[in-house]
N, C-alpha and C positions, 0 to 999 in steps of 0.2 A: 806419318807422325803428326800429332796435333800442334797447333800454333800456340806458343806461350804468350800470355798477356801479363803485363804489370798490373798492379792493383788499380791504378787510375784508369788504364785502358779498359780493364774488365768492367769497371763501373760505368764507363761511357757507353759500352756496348749494351749493358743491362738496362740502363735508365729509360730508354725510349719505350721499353716494354713493361715498365712497372709504374705503380702509383704509390705515393707515400702512404704509409699505413693509416694515418688519420683520415685520408681521403677515401680509403677503401671501405671504412666502416659506414654502415647505413646511418643516416641521421636518426637521433632518438625522436620518435613521434611525439608530438605534443598532445596531451590528453584533451579530449573534447569536453567542454564544460556543460554540466547539467545543473539547473537550479532545482532543488528539492524543497518543497514547502509543506511542512507537516504541522499538526496541532490537534488539540481536542475538538470534538464535534461542536459546531456553533461558534467557534472563536473568530471567524472572519477570513478563512483561508481563500475562499472564492473571490471575494472583493479584492483582496491583496494580490492574488495571482493575476486577475484581469488588469490591474494597474501596471504590474510588472511586464506582462505580455504586451500591452499597448506601448510601453516605453522602449522595450528592447526588440520588438518584432518577434514575439515569442509564440509558441504553440503549446497547448496544455495537454498533458497526459494525466488522466484521472487515476489516482491510486486509492479509489474507493471500491471495495469488493462488490458493492451492490449497484453502483451506478451503471455497470455494464448492462443491466437488465432493462429492456424496454418495458415501460409501464410502471416501473418503480421510480416515480418522480418526486412526489410530495414528501414522502418519508425519508428520502435520501438527500433532500435539499438540492436536487439536480439543477445545475445552472440552466436557465431558460434560453431558448434559441435567440430571443431578442436581446438578452444580456450578453451573449457571446460576441455579437457584432461580427467583425471580420476575423475574429480569432478562431483558428481551427482547434477543435477539441478531439482527443483520441480516447478510446476505451470508454466511451459513453454510448449507451444504446447499441451495443454490438452483439447482444445475445437476447434470444427469447427466453421467457421464464422457465421453459422446460429444457433448456440447454445448460450444460455444465460449464463452469468457469473456475479455474483454480490458480494457485500462485505460480505454477509453471507456465500456464497460458499467459498470465500477466507479465512474467519476466520476458518471454520471447516476443510477445506483441509490443511491449514497451520498447525493447531494443530495436525492433523493426521500425517503430515510430520514430525513434531517435535518428536513424539513418535517413528516413524520408525528410525529416525536419532539417537535418544538416544539408541535405541535397538542395533544399530551398534556401539555404543560408539563413535559417531562422534559429531561434533559441528554444531548446526543449525545457519545459517547466513542469515538473512532476508535482501534483497537488493532491493531498488526501491524508486520511488519518488511519488507514489500515497498516499498522506497524509491521505486521508479518510480511505484507507485500513489499513495502519499502525496504525492509531489511534484505529480502531476497533480491531486489533490484540492485542493491549496492554490493552485496557479497556473493551473489549467485543463488540459484534456486536450491531448495533443500535437497540434501543428498538422501539416498535411500532408494528402496525398490519402488517400482511402479505399483499403483493401487491394484488390488485384486478384488473384483466385484463381490465375490462370495464372502470373502473375509470382511470387506467393508460393510456389506449388508448385515452380516451377523452382529457386528459391533453397533451398527445404527439401531438395529432392533433391540439390542440389549440396553442401549442408551434410552430408548423410548420406554422400555419396561421398567428399568431400575433407576433412571435419572442420572444426570451428569456427575453428581457428587460421588456416587458409588464408583463410577469408572475413573473419576479423578483420583480418588483414594487408592485405587488399584495402580494407576500410573505413578502416583507418588511413592508407592511401595517398590515399584520396579526401577524407577528413574527419578529420584528426588531432585537431582540437579536440573533436569529439564522441567519438571513439574513446578519448580519454584519460579519459572519464568512466565507461567500462565496461571489462570484461575479455573475454578470448577465451572465457570460459565462459558469457557472457551470450548464449546462442544466439538466443533470441527477439529480443533487441534488435538484434543484428547483422543478422538477416534483415530486420527491419522497417526498419532504417536503409538497407540496400542497396536495399530495395524503394522507399523514398521517393526515393532518388537516381536510381533507374532511371526512375521515373515522372515526376519533375520536373526532373531535371538540376540540382538544387540540393543543397547540403550540408544535412545534418540540423541542424547548428548554426544555419543560417539561420532555420529555423522556430522555434528556441528563444530567439532574442534578444528582449529587451524584455518578458519575462514578469514580471507583477507579481502579488502575492497577491490573493486574492478580496476584493472590496469589500463583499461581502454578509456574510461570516462573519469572526469574530475567532478565528483558530486559536491556541489556547494549547498550544504544542508542547513536548513533553518527550522526551528520549532517555535511557532507562535503560541503564546499562552497569556492568560490573565489570572489573577487571584480567584480562588474558588468562590469566595463570597460575592464576587461580581459575575463570574461565569454561570454558576448554578441557577440563580434567578433568571438569567437570560435563557438558559436551556428550558426552564419551566414555561416561560412565555412562548418560546419557539414550539414546544409541544402543543400548546393550546392553539397556536396559529395554524399548525399542520392539520389538526383535527377540524378547525373551522374552514380550512381550505379544501376539505374533502378527502382526507386520508382514508376514512372508513369506506367511502365509495370506491376509492382507488383499490383498496384491498379486496373489496367484494368482486370487482372485475378480475383481479389477479387470481382470486380463489376459483373463479370459473375457468380460468386458463391453466389451473393446475399448480399454483404456487406451493401448495402443501406437499407436493411430491419433490420439491426442491428443498433439500434439508438445510441448505445455507440461507437461501432467500426467505424461507418461512420462519427462520429464527432471527431475522434482522430486527433491530430495535424499531418499534412502532408497528411493524408488520406482524410480529408475533403477538403483541398485545391486542391488535385489532382482530386477528384471527380468533383469539380466545374470546373476545367480545362477541363475535358473530356466532359463537356456540352457545351464547346465553340468551335469556329472554329479552336482552337489550333494554332493560329498565333504566331509570335514572340512576339507581344505585350501581348497576352494571357499567354505565357510562362513567360514573365517578371513579369506579375501580380501574377502568381502562386508563383514565387520565392520570391517576396516581401511579400506577405501575409503569406507564409510559415515561413519566417524568423521572421516576426512580431509576429505571433502566438507562435513561440518557445520562443521568448524573454518574451512575456507576461506570458507564462506558468511558466517559470523559476522564474519570479517575484512573481507569486501566490504561488509557492512552498516555496520560502523564507518567504513570509508572513505567510503561514500556520504553518510552523515549528517553527516560533518564539513563537507561542502560546503553543507549546508542551514542558512542563517543564522537561521531562526526558532526553531530547537531549542535548548533549554537542557538541558545534560547533568547527569544525576544518577547518582552512583556509588552504586547501590543496595546494594552490598556494604558500603559504609562507612556509609550513612545508615540502612539497614534499610528494609523495606517500609513499616512504619507511619509513619515520619518522612517518607518520600518521599510517601506518600499525603497526609499533613497539609500538606506544602508545595504539592502540586498543587491541593488543595482551597482552601487559603488564597489562592493566586494566582487561582483561578477566581472566588472570591467577592469579592475586593478589586479585581480588574482592571477 
């Protein structure tokens, strides 16, 4: 026959073997902070990021889809080794021109870089203007099937034959919601979208619904900008300086290494225009045309970047022309330390 316990006696027997409920629950992990610095091309992201990294003990992860390629230096405004000082940089010069690199690679390699940076007790600072990559970093890589080489090649051949506008109009007919987020110049995104729809018979927008920011990282997002009437003349001058610095010779060398076979790199701003120039008689008129198309493409790209990041709710906009770089740096550091 079992022994009978009163309620108080029973509790005294149980207590040594139990822990209060609130102590049993695992602590809620604190999200690790990541500074994200975006902005249109030529706005001054590199200078600002180096100042922040020096102040906080940071390491920089490039979110520029072309800076991963060795040899694409002048046209991508790649930060020079002497400018980096002791600041470690990631996802710069990590691929040869004949190797592929895509948004999924960027996502996984960036997260690996985060973990290495945290292990060194440093601060990760993501810097770049490739909105598609930064969006994927925050919300996760695009959903959808893996690329199928035969399907991709067929679409790329059609793009070459008919042009991006024709394929963009087809995309718009199938998925106007997604098409409204890009332009007919976004050749890679058009091809990928049509590939997804070919393989799944689903709209691309179907795969993008319900995306939420990472639960592991606290992304502190900033978008640096300045008025177009100030930025655009700066971009024109920047293009002239790149040509004077030897961009055409850089593209000649890359052409010998097979840049035309890389559909992403060969379409990059500055590189595409130089490759077209190399196909001409290279007269003074041809050189003038190169310069004008290069400047126009740079301005258009800056405009697309401004449009893209207006749709990104986590970003706070800083008019760096008005605040100045030093004040912008102070604001970003203060937010990081106090958030």
